[in-house]
C-alpha angles and dihedrals in degrees: 000000000000111000115250094034114109136181137207096059094323094299118122118208112215118226097014123106117245114231117230117242090224088082090068090064096048126086115246111259115257118261114258111218115235116253116257117244094222118064114236115242121219114254115265124243091252090059094054114098114242130193118236093247096036115126087229090067096064113016115215118242116256119267115261117256114258115260119223125206145115119297115243114263114257116254113259114262115251113247116223113238116230115235116249116269115271127190120248089257104056092193091056116093115248093238093056091048090051092052091049090053092050092048091051090053092049091047093053092049092047093052092052096045129080111234136190116259112197114222132214131183116337089015090282117155119258109257141170131202116223130163094351093306127104114222124204112211117229132169134204095220144344092275091060090047090051092053089052091051091050091049089054093047091241101109094124097060127079118264113204115197143174128221116234134158117259090235091062092052092051098040100039111012095055092049099048091049089082092215133067101294137179138169127257112203123202098350109186095034105108113230093003105073119110130189122210104196125201096264134127113284093029105055129024118282093254090057097043118104103186103063139070131214120209090347094304126105115253089220 
């Protein structure tokens, strides 16, 4: 305040504070409510409004705790059973098919093996006619030929022979015979003798007697 300037009509009151005029331009301060003596408690859950479909209305049960353990072993896969073996011709009995297979094996071995061909006069092969078929005698070795000689009662005489392949006997000897002709192997050896008859698959077609070609008999 500048000395000499007074307020209140120019009279200055000693010992009393002079209010500033700036208060007239200020807004009165807002009234502060008096604190309440009792502390306010938060509303309880029952007091809160809930909607009909609100999850707060019906709380969900807690999730079950995970269970740990070993997974069950998978069931063993079923193995398919193979059908029993059947021959190519289903209508053919198994026993006949087995014998055919054995004969085919013997035939192949005979064709690849040299055999002994006993000779008679004029170096002709020893043969025998039986049941309308001529059989050429052949032997696997000298022991088989000796058993045949003993069975005939002619073991003391000499038995000349020639070695030829079985294939030549079947492919040539049966054809030049001029009559149905086959080969008899190891006659006189019990349980070891084999007959190769003049049929298709064993001898040439022109010597076979059991097949037909174009509806006409080969022989």
